[in-house]
C-alpha positions as CSV (number, residue, x, y, z in Angstrom):
1,M,22.7,-70.2,72.3
2,R,25.2,-72.5,73.7
3,E,28.1,-71.4,71.4
4,R,27.5,-67.7,72.1
5,C,27.5,-68.4,75.9
6,L,30.2,-71.0,76.2
7,N,32.6,-70.6,73.4
8,S,34.9,-67.7,73.9
9,N,36.0,-68.0,70.3
10,H,32.5,-67.4,69.0
11,A,32.1,-64.0,67.2
12,D,29.3,-62.9,69.5
13,W,30.7,-64.4,72.8
14,S,31.4,-60.9,74.2
15,L,27.7,-60.0,73.9
16,Y,26.6,-63.2,75.7
17,G,29.0,-65.4,77.7
18,G,31.4,-62.5,78.1
19,R,28.6,-60.5,79.8
20,G,27.8,-63.3,82.1
21,V,24.8,-64.7,80.3
22,I,24.6,-68.5,81.0
23,V,22.6,-71.4,79.8
24,C,20.7,-73.1,82.6
25,D,21.8,-76.6,83.7
26,E,18.6,-78.2,82.2
27,W,19.5,-76.9,78.8
28,Q,23.0,-78.3,78.7
29,T,21.4,-81.2,76.6
30,F,19.1,-80.8,73.7
31,E,16.6,-83.2,75.3
32,G,16.4,-80.9,78.4
33,F,15.9,-77.8,76.2
34,L,13.2,-79.6,74.1
35,S,11.4,-80.8,77.2
36,D,11.1,-77.2,78.4
37,M,10.6,-75.3,75.2
38,G,9.1,-77.8,72.8
39,N,9.6,-77.7,69.0
40,R,10.3,-74.4,67.4
41,P,7.1,-73.0,65.8
42,A,7.4,-71.9,62.2
43,G,8.7,-68.4,61.8
44,R,9.9,-68.0,65.3
45,T,13.3,-68.2,67.0
46,L,14.5,-68.4,70.6
47,D,14.3,-65.0,72.5
48,R,15.2,-64.0,76.0
49,I,12.4,-62.0,77.6
50,D,14.9,-60.1,79.7
51,P,17.8,-59.5,77.3
52,D,20.1,-59.2,80.3
53,G,18.9,-62.5,81.8
54,N,20.0,-66.1,81.3
55,Y,18.8,-68.8,78.9
56,E,16.3,-70.6,81.1
57,L,12.6,-71.6,81.0
58,G,11.2,-68.5,82.8
59,N,13.1,-66.1,80.6
60,C,12.8,-67.6,77.1
61,R,10.1,-67.7,74.5
62,W,9.6,-68.5,70.8
63,A,9.4,-65.0,69.2
64,T,9.0,-63.5,65.8
65,T,11.7,-61.4,64.3
66,H,9.6,-58.3,65.0
67,E,9.2,-59.3,68.7
68,Q,12.9,-59.8,69.0
69,R,13.8,-56.5,67.4
70,I,11.7,-54.5,69.9
71,N,13.1,-56.5,72.8
72,Q,16.8,-55.8,72.1
73,R,19.2,-54.2,74.5
74,P,19.9,-50.6,73.6
75,R,23.0,-50.3,71.4
76,R,25.9,-48.2,72.5
77,H,27.3,-45.8,69.9
78,P,30.9,-44.6,70.2
C-alpha cells in the first residue's frame, strides 16, 4: 500500500500514487494502520471499497480475492 502510493520507483506507482491515491496520515505507521484495521483475517487482503479513493478507514476493508476482482476499476484497452 505505502510503496505503491509513495514510491515513484515502484512498478505500480502510476496506478496508485501517480493517480493521486494517498495513504491517510493515521496509516503512516503500522501501529496506526493496525489500530484501525486490526489483524488481517486468513484468506483476505486489503481492498479499497472505492477503487478511486484513498487508503483510509472509511474506504478500506479486508476482502477475498473474489471480492477484490469484482471491485476493480475498469481496464482500458488500447
